[in-house]
N, C-alpha and C positions, 0 to 999 in steps of 0.2 A: 182125795184131791184137796189141797190146802186152798183156802180162800184168801186173796190178797187185796187189800184196800189200796188202790192207787189214787193219788191226789196231788194237787199242786196249786200254786198261786196263779190267780187269773192274769197277773202281769208277766208271766213267763211264756214266751212264744218260741223258745228254742230250748230243748231239753239238753242237759249235760250228757256228754258221751257215755259216762259210766251208767247213767240212768237208762239210756237207750239200750246199752248192753244188758243191763239187769232185766229189762222187759223182754229181751230176746231169750234170756234164761227162763223166765216165767213161762213163756210160750213153749219152749223146748220141753219143759217139765210138765206141761199141761195143767198148770194151776188155774183155779177159777179166779176171775178178776171182778172186783166190785169197783165201779168208777162213777163219778158224778158227770153232770152234763154241762159244766161251766166252760166258758171260753178260756183260752190260755193253756195252762199245762194239762188240764183234763182233756181238752180237745186235741192237743198235741199227742198225748198218750193214746187217745182213741184212734187218731190217724195212723199211728205206728201199729197198733193192734189190728186195725182194718187192713193195713198193708200186708200183714202176715196172714190175712184171711182167718184170723183166730176166732173161734166160736164160743169159747168159755168165758163170756163177758156179760155182766149185767150192768145196765146203766140206770142210775138212780136219779130221780128228778122230783122237784117240788111243784113245778108248774103243770098245767094240764098235759103238755107234751114236752119231751126233752128238748132243750135248746140245741144240744148236739147228741147225735147217735150215729156216728160215722160208719159203723159196721152193721147197722140195722139189727142190733142185738135185742135181747129181751129187755124191756124197760119196766122199772119198778117205781110206781108213783107213791111218794111219801108226802102227803099233803101237809102244809105248815099249819101250825095252830091258828085258830081264828084270830084275825087282827094282826098277825105277824107282819113286820116290816123289815126291810134291810136284811142284815145278816141273819136275823131270826127266821126268815123264810126258808133258808137252806139248812139251818142247824139240825133240824129233826132228821133229815135224810142223811146228813153226815154222821149223826149218832147211830143211825140204823146200819150204815155201812161198817162203822167201827165195831158195832156189836156182833156183826156176822163174820168179821175177819179173824183169821188166825195170825196174819202178819200185815204189815203196812209198808208202803213206800211212798214218801212224800218228797216233792221237789218244792222247796221253800225259798222264797225271795228274801228271807230274813226279816220281813215286816208284816206278813199276812197273819193276823190273829186267828183266822179260821183254820189255817193249816196247822198252826201251833196247837190249837185246841184239838184237832184231829189226832195229833201225835199224843197228846195227853190222854185222850179217850182210849187209845190203844194201850198206853202204858197202864192205865187204871185196871184194865181187864187182863193184863199180862201178855198182850200180843206185841212182840217186837216190831219196831218200825225203823226202816232205814231212811235217813233224812239227808237229802242233798241240799245243802245250804248254798244257794248260788251267790248270795251276797258275800259270803266269806270264802267261797271256793272249797268248802269242806264237805265231808261225808262222815256220818256216824250212825250208830244204831242205838236207839232209845229202847231200853228194856223195862225200865222202872220209872216211877214218878221222880225219884232222885235224879235219874239220867235226864228226864225232861226239865227239871229245875236247872240243871247244869246247861242244857241247851238254851233255855230262856235267859240265863244269866248274861249271855252275850248280846241280847236284844236291848234296844234302847227303852227308855221309860215309857214312851208313847205306845210301843208294842206291848209291853207288860200291862199297861193300863187298859189297852184294847182287849187283851186276852181276859183280864179280870172282869171287864164289863160284860163279856159274852158268856161267861161261865154259868152253868146251872148250879143250884144248891148242892146237888150230888157231886159235881166236879170240885166245888170248893171243899166239901167234906173230905173227899179223897186226898186233897192236898194237906189237910190238917192231920190226917192219920199217920 
């Protein structure tokens, strides 16, 4: 069973039709799903999976309890580092999901640095990620760091600087290789 990291921007409350269809394929092929607990796209995908009564789902969360676990699935607590604030609270759980995944599927609003970093994390370990870019109305698969750079090329300077600010030393090192 392949493990698929599903994620998306918190400002997306309606999934693109092709992403909905792809989730249907994931369910039909009985792949494992790793998903966060955030509002927005994560919760929308959880609702879709719950509607299928799909069981092969793990919800990862940084807080004491998941913010969303719409299918009452197994929950995996990944506590943040001591003193973490803002994006850093959730980064460790996102890295854990990427580490466990064979593939990814992200629904990106074209501006969320966290989703962009999740795609990079998957590319670094060689796990392909399908990216639905709702801002540009495009879909593509990122296989390599070079593909990720091409995806990020279309983002504005604020997005690129937000991504850079959130990177770990290891992620920066992977970009220089």
